[in-house]
N, C-alpha and C positions, 0 to 999 in steps of 0.2 A: 358656306359650303357644307352640304350634307353628304356624308359618305355612308356606305353600307358595306357589310362584309358578306361575301358570297363564297359558298363551297362550290368548287368547280368539279365537273365530272364529264366523262366522255360516253357518248352513245353513238355507235356506228361511226366513230372517227370525228364526230362533231363535239365541240366544247360547249357545255351548258353550265349554268349556274343557278343556285338556289340560295336565298337568304339563309344565313346561319340560324336565324330564329325559327325557320320552318322545318329544320331537320332535328330529329330526336336521336337518331342512331345512324351509324354506318356499320353494316355487318355483312358477313358472307352467308348467304342462304344455304341451309343444309336440310336434308331430309324433307324436301318439299313434297306435299301430297297433292296430286292432280285433283281438280274439281270437275266431276263429270258434267257434261253439257254446258260448260262455261264458255265464254268468248275466248278468242285467241289471245286477248290481252291479259287474261288471268293465267299466270304461270303456275299457280297453286296456292296452298295455304301451308303455313309452318308455325312452329312453336318458338317464340322468341321470349325467353325468360318468363315462361308461364302464360304468355298472352298469345292468342291465335291471331296471326297476321296474314292478310291476303297479299300475295306477291303479284305485282303488276309488271308485265314485261314491257319496258319502255320502248324497245325496238319494235314490237308489234304495234304498240299504240301510235308510234310515229311513222308506221308504214315502211320500216326498214326490214331487210332480210333477217330472219331469225338466226340465232347463234348455232354453230355446229355443235353436235353433242360433245365433241372433245373440248369445246370452249366453255361449256356449262359450269364446270367446276371453278373457272377463273372469275366468274362474274361476282359482283358485289350488289348490295341493296342499300338504299337510303330509306331510313324509317321516317315516315311522316304520318300526320293525322289528317283525316278528312271526314267530315260529318260525324265526328265522335268515334270513329273507328281507326284502328291502326293498319297501316299499309307499308309494304316494302316495295319501293320502286327499283326494279332490277336494272342495273346499269352495267357498262363494260368495265370502267375503271374510275377511280376517285382521283381528284387532282389536289390542288392547293386551296387554301383560303386566301381570297384576294379582297382588298379594300378598294372600292371604286366610288368616284364622285357621281352623285345622282345626275348632275348637269351634263355629264358625258354620255349618258344613255341616249341612244338614238331609237327612232321608230323602226319597226321591222322593215327590211328592204322589200320593195314591191315584188321582187322576183323570188321571195322566200315561199317555199311550198305552203299551200293553204292550211294543211294539217299542222305544220310547224308554227305558222303565224297564229293559229288558234290557241296554241299553248305557250306563246311567248309574250312577255311583257315589254320586250324591247331588246336591243343588242348593244354591246360595247365592242368597239374596234380595239383589239389588243395587238401587240407586236407580233404575236404568233398566230393570229387569226381572229375570227369572229366569236364572241362569247354571247350565246343566246340565253337570256334570263327567262327561266321557266316559270310559268304561272301554274303552280301545282294544282290549284282548284280546277283549272281547265283541263289538266291531264286526266281528271276523273270523269269528265262529262261523257256520258254514254258508255263508260267502261262497265261491262258486266251488269248493266241495268242500274248502276248506282244512282243515277239521276233521272231514270225513266219515270219513276213514280211521281217525282216532283213536276215533270213536264206534262204529265197526263191531266 
């Protein structure tokens, strides 16, 4: 039996999970600077302990309604690396660390939105709902042109 630990978090009311090994930080984004002419997924850039971090709006990436201005201060970000760069995935709230058996992971449901299926490695059925395991690399495909050069 192989188990993994996942950090859970919510985006638009849906529970997601990322392996603890993929997460470097959990932080509250502050003083985000907008990036002119960037895609809607790019929330801005910020300074995190001396490093410039690009903030990715997970709601925008998943096709969900954007946060109200009044909710902006309540959001959190998960620090991850992609292509040797630091990013902050802006989420709604952080949850718990859960340990789950790999054999219990199921394939994505056939009725899962295509965008969500594209960024999901699979799902776990939990007592309080469905946990979508995020494929962090797929979250960055096409965001702000990060993979467009590789595709050309």
